[in-house]
N, C-alpha and C positions, 0 to 999 in steps of 0.2 A: 427783786436780791438786787446786790450790791456789791463790787468786786474794782478791788481797791490789792492792788501793791501783790498780788495772786492770793489771797486771802480772801471769795467770797463771804460772807450776811449771809445769810436765811433764816426771814424770822418767818417762821409762825404761829397762825392763833393757838385757846387753851384748847385748840381740842386735840394736838398734836400730844399733848402728857395726859389727854383722859384714856383707862382701858382702851382695849378693843384690840385686834390683830396686834399678834407682835408685843414683842417688850417696847420700852423708853426705846432700850442700849440699839436693839434691832432698825426706828427710826430713826436716829438717832444712825447707825450705818448706811441705813440709805439712805438717807438725804447727802453725807457724805459722797458713799458711792459715787452718787448719778454725780456730784457736780466737781469732781474730781478728773474723770471725763477724761474732762477742755482741759487740756493745756496748759491753758489761765488762771489756772484753782494750784493750787500749792494746798490748802488748809482751806478753810468751814468755820466761820461762826454758826452755830447757831443760837440762834433767842428762836424766842416765843413772849409775845406781848410788847417785843420791845428790850426783851431780859434775857441774858447770857444764860444757858441748859445750860447744867451740870449731867455729866457722862455719871450713870448709874456706875457703872464700874471703875467713878474718876480718871478719866484720860483729860486732860488741861483743855478749852475751849477757846485757842480755835482749836479743832478735831485731824484730822492725817486718818489712810487709810488703818496708818498708820495702832490709829486710837484703840482701831476694832480687831486686836489679831486671835482673841477667843472667842471672835465671830465670821472669821474669813477661813473661808474651805482655805484645800493648799493648793490647786488652785481653781481660780477663776474666769470660764471661758463669759467677755463682756459683748463678744459682737463673735458668733447671732446670737439676736435672744432667742428663746421659746420662741414655735411658732414663723420666725423670718423661712423667708420664698430664697433661697439661694442656686451657686451658677458653680461654672469649676470657672478660671481660679478661686474655695475662700479662703479669705485673708483673713481671720482671728488675730484678734489685742485680747490684748485679756494682765493675769499675770499670775508666777509661779511663785509656789517654796520649799518646794520636795527636795530631798534626798540626791545629795554633789546638783543642785537640778536641770537633773534630767528630764523633760516633758516629752513629752509624743502626741500628739494626735495625729485623727483617723476620723472618712470619713467615711458612713456604715451607710446600709440603705433599708429598709424594711430589713427586711430577712438576716439582718446582722451584715452581709457580706462587706469589708473595705473592699470602700470607690479607692483611697486616697491614704497614706501616711506618710506625717511626719516629725523630726523631732528636734526639739528648737530649748532652751534654756534659758528657768528663769530663774528664784532667786535659793536661795538656800537653807535651809531651817531657818527657817522663824526669818525669813528676811525677802516678803514680797517684790519682785520684780518683775516687768513690765515685758514678754515676747511679745511673740509674731508669727503665723507659721504659713503656709498659702501650702496647702493643697491644692493638684491641678485632677482632676478625675472627669472623664465618658461618662453622658446623659449614664443617666443609671434607667433603669429595668420599676421600682416604683415613684409613687409620691410622696413620699416622705423618708424620712433618715433620719441618722441625729449625726454629732457635730460633738465630739468624744474625747476628753483629754486628762493621763491616766498617766501615773509615770510607773517604775518596780519599784519591788524589795528585792535591794544590799545583800540577800540572804536566800531569797531564791526564785529572782525575777517572775512572778506572780503581779500580776495585777494591784497600787496602789493609789491610795489619790484621785480617784476618780470621779470628771463631773459631767453629764452628756445635757446634752440640746436638743431635745426634739425640733427636726427644718423640712419645709419642703424642700418642692427643687423646682426651681422656673425654668 
């Protein structure tokens, strides 16, 4: 990988384009989301054997997270990652695009009991904006649990746009 003026160039070999797990678009999105988690990277040029890769959805290369709006969930929790060992306080970054930008976060134990809850603000409907949530909780009685992000329906208050990450407690 080469970084110049906020643009990371990631050069893969030809196997990147071979049929297999996930579509080429999903693989491109994974590369872009992985590299743009660093504040010094704003976009990514994706190459295969030194040649720019065309995004099947038609997005221009270099690519940004916005290039993958159709593949991006309304709430994307980037920390913790599945299986991480977490403790209090849990401070998790991610991004969201929810109704009026309102996003709630919880830490649940394995029985579904809410250990902590916080509300944050992300982007609104098509505008993914970073969020940071801090959840303080007492040591749980279970070894595992879930970091959970969600928004509520403006119509009836039900939970929508939910994202959960399985965690263990340390």
